[in-house]
C-alpha positions in Angstrom: 73.8 139.5 210.5 76.0 136.9 211.4 79.2 136.9 208.9 78.3 133.0 207.7 74.9 134.7 206.7 76.5 137.8 205.0 78.6 135.2 202.9 75.9 133.3 202.1 73.8 136.2 200.8 76.7 137.6 199.1 77.1 134.4 196.9 73.1 134.2 196.3 73.3 137.8 195.1 76.7 137.6 192.6 75.3 134.5 191.1 71.8 135.9 190.8 74.3 139.2 189.3 75.6 136.4 186.8 73.0 135.3 185.0 71.4 138.7 184.4 74.6 139.9 182.9 73.9 137.2 179.9 70.8 139.4 179.3 72.0 142.0 177.5 70.2 144.9 175.2 70.9 148.0 173.1 69.4 151.5 173.4 68.0 153.3 170.6 70.5 155.9 169.1 73.2 154.6 171.0 76.7 152.9 169.9 75.7 149.4 169.1 78.1 147.4 171.0 77.2 149.3 174.3 74.6 147.0 175.4 72.7 147.4 178.9 72.4 144.3 181.5 70.3 144.5 184.6 73.0 142.9 187.0 74.2 146.1 188.4 70.9 146.4 190.1 71.2 143.1 192.1 75.1 144.5 193.2 73.2 147.8 194.1 70.8 146.6 196.3 72.9 144.6 197.9 75.1 147.2 198.3 72.6 149.5 200.6 71.5 146.0 202.5 75.0 144.5 203.0 77.6 147.2 202.4 80.1 148.1 200.2 83.1 145.2 200.3 79.9 142.5 199.8 78.9 144.4 197.0 82.1 144.7 195.0 82.7 141.2 196.0 79.5 140.3 194.0 80.6 142.6 191.0 84.4 140.3 191.0 82.7 137.4 191.0 80.1 138.2 188.2 83.1 139.3 186.1 85.5 136.8 186.5 82.9 133.7 185.7 81.7 136.3 182.8 85.4 136.1 182.0 85.8 132.6 180.7 83.1 133.7 177.8 84.6 137.3 177.2 83.8 138.9 173.6 86.6 142.3 174.8 89.3 140.5 175.4 88.7 141.2 179.1 88.3 144.6 178.9 84.9 144.9 179.0 84.7 142.9 182.3 87.5 145.5 183.5 85.3 148.3 182.5 82.0 147.0 184.4 84.0 146.4 187.4 85.4 149.3 187.7 82.1 151.5 186.7 79.8 149.1 188.7 82.0 149.6 191.7 82.1 153.4 191.4 78.2 153.6 191.3 78.0 151.7 194.5 80.9 153.4 196.6 79.5 156.9 195.3 75.3 155.9 196.1 76.4 153.8 199.5 78.4 156.6 200.8 76.3 158.8 200.1 72.9 157.0 201.5 75.1 156.0 204.5 75.1 159.9 205.9 70.9 159.9 205.9 69.4 156.5 205.7 66.5 157.5 204.0 65.0 156.7 201.0 65.5 160.2 199.8 68.8 160.1 200.0 69.1 156.4 198.6 67.8 158.4 195.6 70.1 160.9 195.5 73.1 158.5 196.1 71.7 155.8 192.8 71.8 159.8 191.3 74.9 160.8 192.4 77.0 157.5 191.6 74.9 157.2 188.0 77.0 160.5 187.1 80.2 158.9 188.7 79.5 156.1 186.8 79.0 157.5 183.6 82.2 159.5 184.3 84.0 156.0 184.8 82.7 155.2 182.0 83.9 157.4 178.9 87.4 156.8 180.8 87.1 153.1 180.2 85.8 153.7 177.2 88.7 155.6 175.7 91.7 153.5 178.1 89.9 150.0 177.1 86.9 149.3 175.0 88.2 151.3 172.0 91.6 150.2 172.0 90.3 146.6 171.8 88.0 147.3 169.0 90.9 149.3 167.2 92.8 146.5 167.1 90.2 144.4 164.9 89.0 147.6 163.1 90.3 150.7 162.1 88.8 153.9 164.4 86.9 155.5 161.5 85.4 152.4 161.0 84.2 152.4 164.5 82.9 155.8 164.5 81.2 155.3 161.1 78.9 152.5 162.3 78.6 154.5 165.8 77.1 157.3 163.3 74.9 155.1 161.3 72.5 155.2 165.0 73.6 158.7 165.6 75.1 161.3 163.3 76.1 163.1 165.9 79.1 160.9 166.6 81.9 161.7 164.5 84.8 160.8 166.7 86.4 160.4 169.8 84.7 163.6 171.4 81.3 162.7 170.0 81.5 158.7 170.6 82.6 159.8 174.6 80.2 162.5 175.3 76.7 162.0 172.7 77.0 158.0 173.1 79.0 157.1 176.2 78.2 159.4 178.6 73.7 159.6 177.9 74.5 155.4 177.7 75.6 155.0 180.9 73.2 158.1 182.7 70.5 155.8 181.4 71.4 152.5 182.4 72.0 154.2 185.5 68.6 155.6 185.7 67.2 152.1 185.1 69.3 150.6 187.5 68.3 153.3 190.2 64.0 152.5 189.3 64.7 148.9 189.8 66.9 149.5 192.9 64.1 151.7 194.6 61.4 149.8 193.7 62.9 146.1 194.8 65.3 147.2 197.6 62.7 148.0 200.7 60.7 144.6 200.5 64.2 142.7 200.0 65.7 144.0 202.7 62.5 143.7 204.9 62.1 140.0 204.0 65.7 139.0 204.4 65.7 140.9 207.8 62.7 139.0 208.8 64.1 135.9 208.4 67.5 136.6 210.3 65.3 137.6 213.2 63.4 134.3 212.3 66.3 132.4 212.8 67.8 134.4 215.4 64.9 133.3 217.8 64.9 129.9 216.9 68.3 129.7 218.2 67.7 131.3 221.6 64.7 128.8 221.8 67.2 126.1 221.6 
């Protein structure tokens, strides 16, 4: 794949991920302000096809664009960048050890666990400090406890709320990636072969 083609596809994937980032949905029994969007699946597919650097570029582009309408003072976008970058790096590095569908799944699973751990760190250092400027910490935990009684403080919020939330999110992104990656990769490669063939013919 040429450098120009990779840049073009990176921009296209980033645009799709940016749009999907605006369509969020909560998960039952999870903290109400933690929501899932499917932009990570686009980035993860792009990471397997084009590599780590283009995927991190996609994450950066979509988060910078989303920053223009942020409701979290930039803390949510920074957390998203750190978490998805962690997922991508772990998943792709493991996949490169043995490029099979099974290893891709293992990479996604390991990346999801790493992302969930990073999620606890970013929530503790970024998300909660932001929301605590607008309401008392106990009010935040009370709102979470209303949907999950096990969340009664910071430890419960991180271990019973944030950790399982991001593990479930990682599982959703993994399933979408495993379903779509092979077909999309084959389609892109076929286009590249067709372009290369036409160029040689000329």
